[in-house]
C-alpha positions in Angstrom: 66.8 51.3 32.0 63.9 50.5 29.8 60.6 51.4 31.5 57.4 49.6 30.3 54.9 52.4 30.6 51.9 50.0 30.2 53.2 47.9 33.1 53.6 50.9 35.3 50.1 52.2 34.5 48.7 48.7 35.3 50.7 48.5 38.6 49.5 51.9 39.7 45.8 51.0 38.9 46.0 47.6 40.8 47.7 49.2 43.7 45.1 51.9 44.1 42.2 49.6 43.9 43.9 46.9 46.2 45.0 49.3 48.8 41.7 51.1 48.9 39.9 47.9 49.5 42.5 46.8 52.1 42.0 50.0 54.0 38.2 50.1 53.6 38.0 46.6 55.1 40.0 47.8 58.1 37.5 50.6 58.6 34.5 48.4 58.1 35.9 45.8 60.5 36.4 48.4 63.1 32.9 49.7 62.7 31.5 46.1 62.9 33.6 45.7 66.1 31.9 48.7 67.7 34.3 51.6 67.0 33.1 54.5 64.8 36.5 56.3 64.8 37.3 55.4 61.1 33.8 56.6 60.0 34.2 59.9 61.8 37.6 60.2 60.2 36.2 59.7 56.7 37.9 56.4 56.3 34.7 54.3 55.9 35.1 54.9 52.2 36.0 53.4 48.8 37.6 56.7 47.8 41.4 56.1 47.2 42.3 59.6 48.2 41.1 59.0 51.7 43.6 56.1 52.1 46.7 56.9 50.1 50.1 57.5 51.6 52.1 59.3 48.8 55.2 57.2 49.5 54.0 53.8 50.7 51.0 53.6 48.3 52.4 55.2 45.2 56.1 56.0 45.2 57.4 52.7 46.8 55.4 50.3 44.6 56.3 52.3 41.4 60.0 52.3 42.3 59.8 48.5 42.9 58.0 48.0 39.6 60.5 50.1 37.6 63.4 48.1 39.4 61.8 44.8 38.6 61.5 43.9 42.2 58.5 42.2 43.9 55.8 44.8 44.6 54.5 45.7 48.0 53.4 48.6 50.0 50.9 50.0 52.5 48.6 53.0 53.1 47.7 55.4 55.9 46.8 53.4 58.9 43.1 53.4 59.8 42.5 55.1 63.1 40.6 53.2 65.8 39.9 53.6 69.5 40.9 50.4 71.4 38.6 51.2 74.2 35.6 50.8 71.8 36.6 47.6 70.1 34.9 44.5 71.3 37.0 41.6 72.5 39.9 43.8 73.4 43.2 42.7 71.8 41.5 39.9 69.9 39.2 42.5 68.4 42.1 44.7 67.5 43.8 41.7 65.8 40.6 41.0 63.8 40.6 44.6 62.7 44.2 44.4 61.7 43.9 41.0 59.8 40.9 42.2 57.8 43.1 44.3 55.4 45.7 41.6 54.5 43.1 39.0 54.2 41.2 41.2 51.7 44.3 41.2 49.5 44.7 37.4 49.8 41.0 36.9 48.8 41.5 39.3 45.8 44.6 37.5 44.7 42.7 34.1 45.0 39.7 35.3 42.9 41.9 37.1 40.3 43.8 33.8 39.9 40.6 31.9 39.6 39.6 34.4 36.8 42.9 33.8 35.1 42.3 30.1 35.0 38.7 30.6 33.7 40.1 32.8 30.9 42.7 30.2 30.0 45.6 32.4 31.2 46.6 31.0 34.6 49.1 33.2 36.5 52.4 31.8 37.0 55.3 33.0 39.4 57.6 33.6 36.4 55.4 36.6 35.4 55.2 35.6 31.8 52.0 37.1 30.3 50.1 37.2 27.0 48.5 40.5 26.1 47.0 43.3 28.4 44.5 41.0 30.0 47.3 38.6 31.0 49.3 41.5 32.3 46.4 42.9 34.5 45.7 39.3 35.9 49.3 38.6 36.7 49.9 42.1 38.3 46.6 41.7 40.2 47.6 38.4 41.8 51.3 39.4 42.5 50.6 42.8 44.0 47.9 41.6 46.2 50.0 38.7 47.4 52.9 41.2 48.0 50.6 43.4 50.1 49.2 40.4 52.1 52.7 39.1 52.9 54.3 42.5 53.6 51.6 43.7 55.9 51.7 40.6 58.0 55.4 41.4 59.1 54.9 41.6 62.8 56.7 45.0 63.2 54.6 48.1 64.2 52.8 49.7 62.5 52.2 46.9 60.0 49.1 44.8 60.5 51.0 41.7 61.6 52.2 43.4 64.8 48.5 43.7 66.1 48.1 40.1 65.5 51.3 39.2 67.3 50.3 41.7 70.1 47.2 39.6 70.8 49.2 36.5 71.1 52.4 37.7 72.7 53.2 37.7 76.5 53.5 41.0 78.3 57.2 41.6 78.0 57.0 41.2 74.1 54.0 43.7 74.2 56.0 46.2 76.1 58.9 45.9 73.7 56.5 46.4 70.7 54.9 49.5 72.4 58.3 51.1 72.7 59.0 50.3 69.1 55.7 51.9 67.8 57.1 55.3 67.1 60.1 53.9 65.2 58.5 50.8 63.7 58.3 52.2 60.2 62.1 53.1 60.3 62.8 49.5 61.3 60.6 48.3 58.4 62.5 50.4 55.9 65.8 49.4 57.4 64.9 45.7 56.9 64.0 46.5 53.2 67.2 48.4 52.6 69.6 46.3 54.5 67.9 43.0 53.6 67.8 43.9 50.0 68.0 40.8 47.9 67.3 38.5 50.8 64.0 40.2 51.5 63.1 40.1 47.8 63.9 36.4 47.8 61.8 35.7 50.8 58.9 37.7 49.3 59.1 35.9 45.9 59.3 32.6 47.7 56.2 33.3 49.8 54.3 34.6 46.7 55.3 31.4 44.8 54.0 29.2 47.6 50.6 30.8 47.3 50.5 30.8 43.5 51.2 27.0 43.7 48.6 26.6 46.3 46.1 28.4 44.1 47.1 26.3 41.1 46.4 23.1 43.2 43.0 24.4 44.4 42.0 25.1 40.8 43.6 22.0 39.4 46.0 23.7 37.1 
């Protein structure tokens, strides 16, 4: 297997920046909603070291990049005290959605920059030069993080959004799953395999096409 070292370095750089902003926005949202748990834990920070999970933030995205698969990942969950959050479960949902929405906004603005520079990102991943590579990876990685983290399985962000909307019996099921949720997520990835990659690529393609329409490409 031939490994493009430049591509791997760009992926690692984009992942670190994107996930740092993702987790920092969780922390800032929690602080804005009245909880200082993240601040007291040192997570109200733009320092990547505060947020990195060695496997989810570094190893998983790099393995996906090397294998040529769509790139996604996560980081250490930002702690919060639900008793301090304004608006109860809706506040917790806002805190959770802040991270993925940050990735969506980053993808949108990077796409806009690619259009401005005359190198609009496309789902095929074909690039021209190092700038085109950085722009393409920037869009695709952030879309991958956005979509992956919205999966409604604990501890991913989408589970907190679902929790705010779900009836009590669903909430109880999610609470019992909390300790084993990450195992369920990895089982989905491993067992789903190509089907999960197809879903992810399809969802990413939808947003790239939406961006293209917005920017008139």
